[in-house]
KEKE-3310 file (N, C-alpha, C; in steps of 0.2 Angstrom, whole numbers, plus 5000, padded with zeros to 4 digits):
npx = (5320:5311:5301:5299:5300:5288:5281:5270:5268:5274:5285:5282:5290:5283:5285:5298:5303:5290:5280:5271:5261:5259:5252:5259:5253:5237:5225:5218:5205:5200:5211:5221:5216:5221:5235:5252:5262:5278:5288:5303:5314:5329:5344:5358:5370:5385:5388:5374:5357:5341:5323:5308:5291:5275:5262:5245:5235:5219:5209:5195:5179:5173:5159:5164:5163:5155:5141:5142:5136:5138:5137:5135:5124:5110:5103:5089:5079:5063:5051:5035:5019:5022:5023:5016:5025:5037:5054:5065:5077:5093:5101:5117:5126:5141:5149:5162:5163:5160:5149:5135:5138:5140:5129:5116:5102:5090:5080:5067:5065:5052:5043:5033:5026:5018:5007:5006:5013:5030:5032:5021:5024:5037:5046:5057:5068:5072:5083:5091:5091:5085:5074:5057:5044:5029:5017:5009:5017:5014:5019:5013:5007:5017:5033:5046:5054:5061:5070:5074:5086:5090:5103:5106:5117:5118:5125:5129:5132:5120:5125:5123:5119:5115:5108:5103:5090:5085:5071:5067:5054:5051:5044:5031:5023:5008:4997:4985:4985:4977:4965:4963:4959:4951:4937:4923:4910:4900:4906:4903:4907:4916:4914:4923:4925:4931:4938:4933:4941:4954:4972:4984:4992:4987:4983:4972:4967:4972:4977:4976:4984:4988:4999:5000:5011:5029:5045:5050:5038:5029:5030:5021:5012:5004:4990:4980:4966:4962:4968:4965:4965:4967:4969:4962:4967:4980:4990:5002:5014:5021:5017:5003:4996:4983:4982:4978:4980:4979:4972:4954:4941:4927:4920:4923:4919:4909:4909:4920:4924:4935:4946:4956:4971:4980:4995:5006:5024:5027:5030:5019:5013:5001:4985:4973:4958:4950:4936:4933:4924:4926:4921:4920:4917:4911:4906:4897:4883:4883:4889:4880:4869:4877:4882:4871:4867:4868:4883:4890:4892:4908:4921:4927:4917:4907:4913:4915:4902:4898:4906:4901:4888:4891:4897:4887:4878:4885:4888:4874:4871:4880:4875:4862:4865:4871:4861:4852:4860:4861:4847:4845:4854:4849:4837:4841:4846:4835:4828:4836:4837:4824:4812:4809:4796:4788:4791:4787:4773:4768:4771:4762:4747:4730:4718:4703:4697:4689:4691:4704:4704:4701:4712:4720:4731:4731:4723:4717:4707:4712:4713:4718:4729:4747:4761:4777:4790:4805:4821:4830:4843:4857:4864:4854:4844:4830:4814:4797:4781:4765:4751:4737:4720:4711:4698:4690:4675:4668:4660:4665:4674:4671:4667:4656:4660:4667:4657:4648:4657:4658:4645:4644:4654:4647:4636:4642)
npy = (5433:5424:5419:5403:5395:5401:5412:5420:5426:5437:5443:5457:5468:5474:5479:5478:5461:5457:5452:5453:5444:5446:5448:5446:5447:5446:5434:5419:5409:5399:5394:5391:5384:5383:5387:5382:5389:5392:5397:5403:5406:5413:5415:5427:5421:5411:5395:5400:5398:5390:5389:5382:5386:5380:5387:5385:5391:5394:5399:5409:5408:5419:5426:5427:5422:5420:5409:5397:5391:5375:5376:5390:5390:5380:5366:5356:5342:5337:5324:5326:5323:5319:5312:5321:5329:5321:5320:5329:5334:5340:5353:5360:5370:5377:5382:5389:5393:5389:5381:5391:5400:5393:5386:5382:5388:5385:5393:5398:5411:5421:5422:5425:5414:5412:5418:5412:5409:5404:5395:5386:5377:5371:5365:5368:5359:5366:5363:5352:5355:5348:5347:5347:5342:5351:5349:5340:5341:5348:5347:5353:5364:5371:5373:5376:5384:5396:5397:5406:5402:5404:5404:5405:5409:5406:5416:5432:5448:5440:5431:5428:5420:5417:5407:5401:5391:5381:5374:5361:5354:5338:5331:5319:5305:5309:5314:5312:5311:5324:5325:5336:5338:5326:5331:5333:5342:5334:5321:5313:5305:5313:5319:5317:5321:5313:5314:5305:5303:5303:5302:5289:5292:5304:5318:5317:5321:5328:5322:5331:5332:5335:5335:5338:5335:5335:5334:5317:5312:5319:5315:5310:5297:5290:5279:5267:5259:5247:5237:5235:5221:5225:5240:5256:5268:5276:5281:5293:5289:5298:5311:5311:5313:5308:5298:5293:5276:5270:5270:5273:5261:5255:5245:5247:5252:5266:5273:5274:5270:5275:5272:5282:5280:5289:5289:5292:5294:5290:5282:5273:5270:5282:5284:5291:5292:5294:5295:5294:5297:5293:5298:5293:5300:5307:5320:5332:5329:5316:5311:5315:5306:5296:5304:5305:5293:5280:5273:5257:5243:5238:5226:5221:5223:5215:5203:5202:5201:5189:5180:5182:5177:5163:5160:5161:5152:5140:5140:5139:5126:5117:5119:5114:5101:5097:5098:5087:5076:5075:5073:5060:5053:5053:5047:5034:5030:5030:5019:5008:5006:5004:5011:5005:5005:5005:4993:4984:4986:4982:4969:4958:4956:4963:4952:4943:4940:4931:4920:4917:4913:4899:4893:4895:4891:4895:4900:4912:4922:4927:4942:4945:4938:4935:4933:4928:4931:4924:4925:4913:4915:4917:4929:4939:4949:4954:4957:4954:4960:4957:4968:4969:4970:4984:4987:4976:4969:4967:4956:4947:4940:4927:4913:4903:4890:4891:4894:4883:4874:4880:4878:4864:4862:4868:4860:4848)
npz = (4867:4855:4841:4834:4819:4812:4801:4802:4813:4826:4840:4851:4862:4876:4889:4902:4901:4896:4883:4868:4856:4839:4823:4807:4795:4787:4793:4787:4790:4782:4775:4784:4799:4812:4822:4828:4839:4843:4856:4860:4874:4879:4889:4892:4897:4899:4897:4886:4892:4888:4885:4879:4873:4868:4860:4856:4843:4838:4825:4824:4815:4803:4793:4779:4766:4751:4747:4734:4718:4710:4696:4685:4677:4674:4665:4663:4658:4656:4654:4646:4653:4665:4682:4695:4709:4709:4711:4700:4698:4706:4714:4720:4732:4738:4753:4761:4774:4791:4803:4808:4798:4787:4784:4773:4764:4752:4739:4728:4717:4715:4701:4686:4674:4660:4665:4677:4693:4695:4705:4705:4696:4699:4714:4727:4739:4753:4761:4756:4742:4732:4718:4713:4703:4702:4695:4681:4666:4650:4633:4622:4628:4636:4632:4637:4652:4663:4679:4693:4705:4722:4734:4751:4765:4783:4790:4798:4793:4781:4767:4749:4734:4716:4703:4687:4681:4668:4662:4651:4642:4637:4622:4620:4612:4612:4605:4593:4575:4566:4553:4541:4528:4518:4527:4536:4546:4551:4551:4540:4524:4511:4494:4478:4462:4448:4432:4418:4408:4413:4413:4417:4433:4436:4446:4459:4472:4487:4503:4518:4534:4551:4565:4582:4590:4590:4581:4577:4581:4575:4561:4547:4539:4525:4521:4512:4518:4513:4501:4484:4472:4459:4459:4456:4461:4469:4483:4489:4501:4509:4505:4504:4492:4481:4467:4450:4446:4433:4417:4415:4412:4403:4410:4423:4439:4443:4455:4469:4485:4497:4511:4520:4530:4542:4549:4563:4568:4580:4596:4606:4589:4583:4575:4563:4553:4537:4526:4509:4494:4478:4463:4447:4432:4416:4416:4426:4426:4424:4435:4445:4449:4456:4466:4474:4479:4491:4497:4492:4502:4508:4503:4514:4525:4520:4521:4534:4539:4534:4541:4554:4552:4549:4561:4571:4566:4568:4582:4586:4581:4588:4601:4600:4597:4608:4618:4612:4614:4628:4631:4625:4632:4645:4643:4640:4652:4660:4655:4657:4671:4679:4691:4707:4712:4700:4695:4704:4704:4691:4691:4694:4686:4688:4695:4697:4713:4718:4709:4711:4724:4724:4723:4733:4746:4759:4775:4774:4763:4746:4744:4757:4759:4758:4748:4746:4735:4732:4725:4715:4712:4722:4722:4719:4728:4728:4733:4732:4736:4737:4737:4747:4741:4744:4741:4742:4748:4765:4765:4757:4764:4768:4758:4749:4751:4763:4771:4772:4778:4790:4795:4796:4806:4817:4819:4824)
capx = (5314:5309:5296:5303:5296:5282:5281:5264:5267:5280:5284:5284:5291:5278:5289:5303:5301:5284:5280:5264:5261:5256:5252:5263:5249:5230:5224:5212:5203:5198:5217:5224:5212:5225:5243:5255:5267:5284:5291:5310:5317:5337:5348:5365:5375:5389:5384:5367:5352:5335:5317:5303:5284:5271:5255:5240:5231:5213:5206:5188:5177:5168:5156:5167:5163:5148:5140:5143:5133:5143:5137:5132:5117:5108:5097:5086:5074:5057:5046:5028:5014:5026:5020:5018:5028:5042:5060:5067:5084:5095:5107:5121:5130:5147:5151:5168:5162:5158:5143:5130:5140:5140:5122:5114:5095:5089:5074:5065:5063:5045:5042:5027:5027:5012:5002:5006:5019:5034:5032:5016:5027:5042:5047:5064:5069:5077:5089:5095:5092:5081:5069:5051:5038:5022:5011:5010:5018:5011:5023:5010:5006:5023:5039:5052:5053:5067:5068:5080:5087:5095:5105:5108:5119:5115:5129:5127:5126:5119:5127:5119:5121:5109:5109:5097:5088:5081:5068:5064:5049:5052:5038:5029:5018:5002:4992:4983:4985:4971:4964:4960:4955:4944:4934:4916:4908:4896:4909:4902:4912:4916:4914:4928:4924:4937:4936:4933:4947:4960:4977:4988:4996:4983:4982:4965:4966:4978:4975:4980:4983:4993:5000:5002:5017:5035:5050:5048:5031:5024:5030:5015:5012:4997:4989:4973:4964:4961:4971:4962:4969:4968:4967:4962:4970:4986:4991:5009:5015:5024:5013:4996:4993:4980:4983:4975:4985:4979:4966:4948:4938:4919:4918:4925:4913:4909:4910:4925:4925:4942:4947:4963:4973:4985:4999:5012:5030:5029:5030:5016:5010:4994:4982:4967:4956:4945:4933:4932:4920:4929:4916:4923:4912:4913:4903:4893:4877:4884:4891:4875:4866:4881:4882:4865:4866:4872:4889:4889:4897:4915:4922:4928:4911:4903:4916:4913:4895:4897:4909:4897:4882:4893:4899:4881:4875:4889:4886:4867:4871:4883:4870:4856:4868:4872:4854:4850:4864:4859:4841:4846:4858:4844:4832:4844:4847:4829:4826:4841:4836:4817:4811:4806:4788:4785:4792:4783:4766:4766:4773:4756:4741:4724:4714:4697:4699:4685:4694:4710:4703:4700:4719:4724:4732:4731:4717:4714:4706:4717:4714:4721:4735:4753:4765:4784:4794:4812:4825:4834:4850:4859:4866:4849:4840:4824:4808:4791:4776:4758:4747:4730:4715:4707:4691:4686:4670:4669:4656:4669:4679:4668:4664:4651:4663:4669:4650:4646:4662:4656:4639:4646:4657:4642:4632:4646)
capy = (5429:5424:5414:5399:5392:5404:5418:5424:5430:5440:5446:5464:5469:5479:5482:5473:5454:5456:5452:5451:5441:5450:5445:5449:5447:5444:5427:5416:5402:5394:5392:5388:5385:5384:5387:5380:5394:5390:5403:5401:5411:5412:5421:5429:5418:5407:5395:5402:5393:5392:5385:5383:5385:5380:5390:5383:5397:5393:5405:5409:5409:5425:5425:5431:5418:5419:5402:5397:5385:5371:5379:5396:5389:5373:5364:5350:5340:5333:5322:5328:5318:5316:5312:5327:5327:5317:5323:5329:5337:5343:5358:5360:5375:5376:5388:5387:5395:5384:5382:5395:5404:5388:5383:5385:5388:5386:5395:5399:5418:5421:5425:5422:5410:5411:5421:5408:5409:5398:5390:5382:5372:5367:5368:5365:5357:5372:5360:5348:5357:5344:5350:5343:5344:5352:5347:5337:5346:5347:5350:5357:5370:5374:5369:5377:5390:5397:5398:5408:5399:5408:5401:5410:5406:5408:5421:5439:5448:5434:5431:5424:5420:5414:5403:5401:5384:5381:5368:5360:5349:5333:5329:5312:5304:5308:5317:5308:5315:5327:5325:5343:5337:5327:5331:5336:5343:5328:5315:5309:5305:5318:5317:5320:5319:5311:5314:5298:5303:5304:5297:5286:5297:5311:5320:5317:5325:5327:5322:5335:5331:5338:5332:5343:5333:5338:5329:5311:5310:5322:5313:5307:5293:5290:5273:5265:5254:5241:5238:5230:5217:5230:5247:5262:5274:5275:5286:5293:5288:5304:5318:5311:5314:5302:5298:5287:5271:5267:5273:5270:5257:5255:5240:5250:5255:5273:5275:5271:5272:5273:5274:5284:5280:5293:5287:5296:5290:5290:5275:5269:5274:5284:5285:5294:5289:5298:5292:5298:5294:5295:5296:5293:5302:5312:5327:5333:5326:5309:5310:5317:5300:5293:5308:5305:5286:5277:5269:5250:5240:5236:5219:5219:5223:5209:5197:5202:5199:5182:5177:5182:5172:5157:5158:5160:5145:5135:5140:5136:5119:5114:5120:5109:5094:5095:5096:5081:5071:5075:5070:5053:5049:5053:5042:5027:5029:5028:5013:5003:5006:5007:5012:4999:5005:5004:4986:4980:4987:4979:4962:4954:4959:4962:4946:4942:4937:4925:4915:4914:4910:4892:4890:4898:4886:4898:4901:4918:4923:4930:4949:4947:4934:4938:4929:4931:4928:4924:4923:4907:4917:4920:4936:4943:4950:4958:4954:4957:4959:4959:4972:4968:4974:4987:4988:4970:4970:4962:4950:4942:4936:4920:4911:4898:4884:4892:4894:4876:4871:4883:4875:4857:4862:4870:4854:4844)
capz = (4866:4848:4839:4830:4813:4810:4798:4802:4820:4829:4847:4852:4869:4879:4894:4904:4901:4894:4876:4865:4850:4834:4817:4802:4789:4789:4794:4783:4793:4777:4773:4790:4804:4818:4822:4834:4839:4847:4858:4864:4878:4880:4893:4889:4901:4896:4890:4886:4893:4884:4886:4874:4875:4862:4861:4850:4842:4834:4821:4823:4808:4801:4787:4774:4760:4748:4744:4726:4715:4706:4689:4684:4673:4674:4660:4664:4653:4659:4649:4647:4656:4671:4688:4700:4716:4708:4710:4694:4698:4712:4714:4726:4732:4742:4757:4764:4781:4795:4807:4805:4792:4781:4784:4767:4763:4745:4738:4721:4716:4713:4695:4683:4668:4657:4670:4683:4697:4694:4711:4704:4691:4702:4720:4729:4746:4756:4764:4751:4735:4727:4714:4712:4698:4705:4690:4675:4660:4643:4629:4618:4631:4639:4630:4642:4656:4667:4686:4697:4712:4726:4740:4756:4771:4790:4794:4800:4788:4777:4760:4745:4727:4712:4697:4682:4680:4662:4662:4645:4642:4631:4619:4619:4606:4615:4601:4587:4570:4564:4546:4539:4522:4518:4533:4537:4553:4554:4550:4534:4518:4506:4487:4474:4455:4444:4425:4415:4403:4416:4412:4423:4437:4436:4453:4460:4477:4492:4510:4522:4541:4555:4572:4587:4592:4586:4579:4574:4583:4570:4555:4546:4534:4523:4518:4510:4523:4510:4494:4479:4468:4453:4462:4451:4464:4474:4488:4491:4508:4512:4504:4504:4486:4478:4460:4446:4444:4427:4414:4417:4407:4403:4415:4429:4443:4443:4462:4473:4492:4499:4518:4521:4537:4543:4555:4565:4568:4587:4599:4600:4583:4583:4568:4561:4547:4534:4521:4503:4489:4472:4457:4440:4427:4411:4417:4432:4425:4424:4442:4450:4452:4461:4472:4479:4481:4496:4495:4493:4507:4505:4504:4521:4529:4518:4523:4541:4540:4532:4546:4559:4551:4550:4568:4574:4564:4571:4589:4587:4579:4594:4606:4599:4597:4615:4621:4610:4617:4635:4631:4623:4638:4651:4641:4641:4659:4663:4652:4659:4678:4681:4698:4711:4712:4694:4693:4708:4702:4685:4691:4694:4684:4693:4694:4701:4719:4718:4705:4714:4731:4724:4723:4739:4751:4766:4778:4772:4756:4743:4746:4763:4759:4756:4745:4746:4730:4733:4719:4716:4712:4728:4721:4718:4734:4727:4736:4729:4740:4734:4742:4747:4738:4749:4739:4743:4753:4770:4764:4753:4768:4768:4752:4750:4754:4770:4775:4773:4783:4797:4798:4798:4813:4822:4821:4828)
cpx = (5312:5304:5299:5298:5290:5284:5275:5263:5274:5279:5286:5284:5287:5282:5294:5300:5294:5283:5272:5265:5257:5256:5256:5258:5242:5229:5218:5210:5202:5205:5221:5219:5215:5232:5246:5262:5272:5288:5298:5313:5325:5340:5355:5371:5380:5390:5377:5362:5346:5329:5312:5296:5280:5264:5251:5235:5225:5210:5199:5185:5172:5165:5158:5167:5156:5147:5140:5140:5139:5143:5133:5125:5116:5103:5095:5081:5069:5053:5039:5024:5018:5021:5021:5021:5034:5049:5063:5075:5086:5101:5110:5125:5135:5148:5157:5168:5160:5152:5138:5132:5140:5134:5118:5106:5094:5081:5073:5063:5056:5044:5036:5029:5020:5006:5001:5013:5023:5034:5026:5018:5032:5043:5054:5064:5074:5083:5094:5096:5088:5075:5064:5047:5032:5016:5014:5011:5016:5015:5020:5008:5012:5029:5045:5050:5060:5065:5075:5080:5092:5097:5108:5111:5116:5120:5126:5132:5126:5122:5123:5122:5115:5112:5102:5096:5083:5078:5065:5060:5050:5045:5037:5024:5011:4996:4991:4983:4977:4970:4960:4956:4956:4941:4928:4915:4904:4900:4908:4907:4911:4916:4920:4926:4931:4935:4937:4939:4954:4966:4980:4992:4993:4982:4974:4963:4972:4975:4979:4979:4989:4993:5003:5008:5023:5040:5047:5041:5026:5025:5024:5016:5005:4996:4982:4972:4964:4964:4968:4967:4971:4966:4967:4965:4976:4987:4999:5009:5017:5020:5006:4992:4990:4980:4980:4981:4985:4973:4960:4945:4930:4917:4919:4919:4914:4911:4915:4925:4931:4942:4954:4965:4979:4989:5005:5018:5032:5029:5025:5014:5003:4991:4975:4965:4951:4942:4932:4929:4923:4924:4919:4917:4915:4911:4899:4887:4877:4886:4885:4871:4870:4882:4877:4864:4870:4878:4888:4894:4903:4915:4923:4922:4907:4906:4915:4906:4894:4900:4905:4891:4885:4895:4893:4878:4879:4888:4879:4867:4874:4878:4865:4859:4869:4866:4851:4853:4862:4852:4841:4849:4853:4839:4835:4845:4841:4826:4830:4840:4830:4817:4808:4799:4785:4786:4788:4775:4764:4768:4767:4750:4735:4719:4708:4699:4695:4687:4700:4710:4702:4707:4723:4725:4731:4724:4713:4712:4712:4718:4718:4727:4741:4758:4772:4787:4801:4816:4829:4841:4852:4861:4860:4845:4834:4818:4802:4785:4769:4754:4740:4725:4710:4700:4687:4681:4671:4665:4660:4674:4677:4665:4659:4654:4665:4662:4648:4651:4660:4650:4640:4649:4652:4638:4635:4646)
cpy = (5430:5418:5410:5395:5395:5411:5423:5428:5433:5443:5453:5465:5475:5483:5477:5466:5453:5457:5450:5449:5444:5447:5449:5451:5445:5436:5425:5409:5397:5391:5388:5389:5386:5384:5385:5385:5392:5396:5401:5407:5409:5418:5422:5426:5414:5400:5397:5396:5395:5387:5387:5382:5385:5382:5388:5389:5394:5399:5404:5411:5416:5424:5429:5427:5418:5412:5403:5390:5381:5374:5386:5395:5382:5372:5357:5348:5335:5331:5324:5322:5315:5316:5318:5325:5323:5322:5323:5331:5339:5348:5358:5367:5374:5383:5386:5389:5389:5386:5386:5398:5400:5385:5386:5384:5390:5389:5397:5407:5417:5425:5422:5419:5409:5413:5417:5409:5403:5393:5385:5376:5368:5370:5365:5364:5363:5369:5356:5350:5353:5347:5345:5346:5345:5350:5343:5342:5343:5350:5355:5364:5374:5370:5370:5383:5390:5399:5401:5405:5402:5403:5406:5406:5409:5413:5428:5444:5442:5436:5427:5425:5416:5411:5403:5393:5384:5374:5367:5353:5344:5331:5321:5311:5303:5312:5313:5313:5318:5328:5332:5342:5330:5326:5335:5337:5337:5321:5311:5310:5310:5315:5320:5317:5318:5311:5307:5298:5304:5299:5294:5292:5303:5312:5321:5322:5324:5327:5326:5334:5334:5334:5337:5341:5336:5332:5323:5309:5313:5320:5309:5303:5291:5283:5272:5259:5247:5242:5233:5227:5222:5237:5252:5268:5272:5281:5287:5293:5294:5310:5317:5312:5307:5303:5292:5282:5268:5271:5269:5266:5257:5251:5242:5253:5263:5276:5271:5274:5270:5276:5276:5283:5284:5291:5291:5291:5289:5282:5276:5273:5276:5285:5288:5291:5294:5294:5296:5294:5297:5293:5298:5295:5307:5319:5327:5329:5319:5307:5311:5311:5296:5297:5307:5298:5285:5273:5262:5248:5237:5229:5217:5218:5217:5203:5196:5199:5191:5178:5177:5177:5165:5155:5157:5154:5140:5134:5137:5128:5115:5114:5114:5102:5092:5094:5089:5075:5070:5072:5062:5050:5048:5048:5035:5025:5027:5021:5007:5002:5008:5007:5006:4999:5003:4996:4982:4980:4983:4971:4957:4958:4958:4956:4945:4938:4931:4919:4912:4911:4902:4889:4892:4893:4889:4898:4907:4919:4927:4938:4950:4942:4937:4933:4932:4927:4929:4922:4917:4909:4920:4928:4941:4943:4954:4954:4958:4955:4961:4962:4969:4973:4977:4988:4982:4971:4965:4956:4945:4938:4928:4918:4906:4891:4885:4892:4887:4873:4874:4880:4868:4857:4864:4864:4849:4847)
cpz = (4858:4847:4834:4825:4811:4807:4798:4808:4822:4836:4847:4860:4871:4884:4897:4905:4900:4887:4874:4858:4845:4828:4812:4796:4791:4789:4790:4786:4788:4774:4778:4796:4811:4817:4829:4834:4845:4849:4862:4867:4880:4884:4889:4893:4896:4899:4891:4888:4890:4886:4880:4877:4869:4864:4855:4849:4836:4831:4821:4816:4808:4794:4782:4767:4758:4746:4737:4724:4711:4699:4689:4681:4673:4668:4662:4659:4657:4654:4651:4650:4662:4677:4693:4706:4715:4708:4703:4693:4705:4711:4720:4726:4738:4746:4761:4772:4785:4800:4804:4799:4786:4780:4778:4767:4755:4744:4730:4721:4713:4707:4691:4676:4665:4662:4676:4687:4696:4699:4710:4699:4695:4709:4722:4737:4748:4759:4760:4744:4730:4724:4712:4707:4702:4701:4685:4669:4654:4638:4624:4621:4634:4637:4634:4646:4660:4674:4689:4704:4716:4732:4745:4762:4778:4794:4795:4798:4784:4770:4756:4738:4723:4706:4693:4681:4674:4662:4655:4645:4636:4628:4619:4614:4610:4611:4595:4581:4568:4556:4545:4533:4520:4525:4533:4544:4556:4553:4544:4528:4513:4499:4483:4467:4451:4437:4422:4411:4406:4414:4418:4426:4438:4444:4454:4466:4482:4499:4514:4530:4544:4562:4576:4590:4588:4585:4576:4576:4578:4563:4553:4539:4532:4519:4516:4515:4519:4503:4490:4475:4461:4455:4456:4454:4468:4478:4489:4499:4512:4511:4504:4498:4483:4470:4456:4445:4437:4423:4415:4411:4408:4409:4422:4433:4443:4450:4466:4480:4495:4507:4519:4528:4537:4550:4557:4566:4575:4590:4605:4595:4584:4576:4568:4554:4544:4528:4515:4497:4482:4466:4451:4435:4422:4412:4424:4432:4426:4432:4447:4453:4457:4467:4477:4481:4487:4494:4497:4499:4504:4506:4511:4526:4527:4521:4531:4543:4539:4538:4552:4559:4552:4557:4572:4573:4568:4578:4590:4586:4585:4600:4606:4599:4604:4619:4619:4613:4624:4635:4630:4629:4644:4649:4642:4648:4662:4661:4655:4667:4680:4688:4701:4711:4706:4692:4697:4706:4696:4685:4691:4691:4689:4690:4699:4707:4720:4715:4708:4720:4730:4724:4728:4744:4758:4769:4777:4765:4753:4744:4752:4764:4756:4754:4744:4740:4731:4727:4720:4716:4718:4728:4720:4725:4733:4729:4733:4734:4737:4739:4741:4744:4743:4747:4740:4749:4759:4769:4760:4757:4768:4761:4754:4753:4761:4774:4777:4778:4790:4799:4800:4805:4818:4824:4825:4835)
residu = (MET:VAL:ILE:VAL:GLY:SER:ASP:SER:PHE:LYS:LEU:ILE:SER:SER:PHE:SER:ASN:PHE:TYR:LYS:ILE:VAL:THR:LYS:SER:SER:LEU:ASP:ARG:GLU:LEU:THR:SER:SER:TYR:ASN:ILE:THR:ILE:GLN:ALA:SER:ASP:LYS:GLY:SER:PRO:PRO:LEU:SER:SER:LYS:GLN:ILE:ILE:ARG:LEU:ASP:ILE:SER:ASP:VAL:ASN:ASP:ASN:THR:PRO:LYS:PHE:GLU:LYS:ASN:ASN:TYR:THR:ILE:TYR:ILE:ARG:GLU:ASN:ASN:LEU:PRO:GLY:VAL:SER:VAL:TYR:SER:VAL:GLN:ALA:ILE:ASP:LYS:ASP:THR:GLU:GLU:ASN:GLY:ARG:LEU:VAL:TYR:SER:ILE:GLN:SER:THR:ASN:THR:GLN:ASP:GLN:THR:VAL:SER:SER:TYR:ILE:SER:ILE:ASN:PRO:VAL:THR:GLY:ASP:ILE:TYR:ALA:GLN:ARG:THR:PHE:ASP:TYR:GLU:GLN:LEU:LYS:GLU:PHE:GLN:VAL:GLN:ILE:THR:VAL:ARG:ASP:GLY:GLY:SER:PRO:SER:LEU:ASN:SER:SER:THR:MET:LEU:ARG:VAL:CYS:VAL:ILE:ASP:GLN:ASN:ASP:ASN:THR:PRO:THR:VAL:LEU:TYR:PRO:SER:THR:ASP:ASP:GLY:SER:ALA:MET:PHE:GLU:MET:VAL:PRO:LEU:SER:SER:GLU:GLN:GLY:THR:LEU:VAL:THR:LYS:VAL:VAL:ALA:VAL:ASP:ALA:ASP:SER:GLY:HIS:ASN:ALA:TRP:LEU:SER:TYR:TYR:PHE:LEU:GLN:THR:LEU:GLU:GLN:PRO:GLN:PHE:ILE:ILE:ASN:GLN:HIS:THR:GLY:GLU:ILE:ARG:THR:SER:ARG:THR:PHE:GLN:GLU:LYS:ASP:SER:LEU:ARG:HIS:THR:VAL:VAL:ILE:ILE:VAL:LYS:ASP:ASN:GLY:THR:PRO:ARG:LEU:SER:ALA:SER:ALA:THR:LEU:ASN:LEU:VAL:VAL:ALA:GLY:ASP:PHE:GLN:GLN:ALA:LEU:PRO:GLU:LEU:GLY:SER:HIS:PRO:SER:LYS:SER:ASN:SER:GLN:SER:ASN:LEU:GLN:ILE:TYR:LEU:VAL:VAL:ALA:LEU:ALA:LEU:ILE:SER:PHE:LEU:PHE:LEU:LEU:THR:VAL:MET:LEU:ALA:ILE:ILE:SER:LYS:TYR:ARG:GLU:SER:ARG:SER:SER:PRO:SER:PHE:SER:SER:PHE:SER:THR:ASN:LEU:TYR:PRO:HIS:VAL:ASP:HIS:HIS:PHE:LEU:SER:GLN:PHE:ASN:ASN:GLY:THR:LEU:PRO:LEU:PRO:TYR:SER:TYR:ASP:VAL:CYS:VAL:SER:LEU:ASP:PRO:SER:GLU:ARG:ASP:PHE:THR:PHE:THR:LYS:PRO:ASN:GLN:LYS:VAL:PRO:VAL:ASP:SER:LEU:PHE:ASN:LYS:PHE:ASP:PHE:ASN:TYR:PHE:ASN:ALA:ARG:LYS:LYS:LEU)
# end
């Protein structure tokens, strides 16, 4: 009896016609998880007869493989001002074992970073290995930190391995430049005296500013807010140095107020400003009156006030014009279509009823008679009714002619 086609197993006779299968070398389930062992039995007859039997052998797993990360070290980059709770990365480990021996659990080793536990910065999903930011990072407060991540399998005894995760915070342009000079505690403008005899290109002062950001976001540029047609001073865009652009003349103003704008190179660009009063004088006594006086308004402020006055005047004129047009339109409508009551009231003037009774054809005196006026034009359907005079006394119902007529009828 022999084993056919396998070098990993062999047969050992235990006693007559009984055999046991033994291994020739150690077995590794991760290399071969099952074997099909073919056993052939032959007799010694002539001719010899034989038969075969196939035995399937499955190798059970033991926890003999330590889980391993894909990399020994990881480096990730997170932009500052990020949203907390957002997934920023994912780590994966591999274990060749199966079932519980290959079930992995991820965790973060508890360490401190800037007197705070690292778990307050990031967290990890124990099943998937996804890493989440626990807070909003600030580059100016924390530029980078390291975290040790451990993976552990579910075997017995449990095996584990670790890796280092380096978290780098990327700077964003979220800090405005700060002007250190010229700057005052109350925000007022500073004074700088310039000798009247200064030559062209003489250094007057230097603007000093800093930016808490880094890299391109901290590159600063210096400008004047308003450039005059014939400027007496110029500023270096990169260094912030203010120099004279020409020699001074007697007709030049003694006092010059300049506004310096400092911009960074980030996206979007942030800026800060500072105001500086430059007094051109031969000595301190000559500059003293200018130091105590209030600065005159700049051209831009004067132009702005002029624009505001013109705009207010134009708006007021348009408002008055609209009101006048509305009044004129209303007046014309009232003249073209008078009310019915006013028309009928003024149609007939008030006349003495004793006089008009002489011409009345009706049986009633005028105060109690009604005349209907019909228009000859068929398209016009306006009627006018004369109202009786309620102030006529009852005695006026019969005049002297009516009384004589009444007496004559009585005699008959």
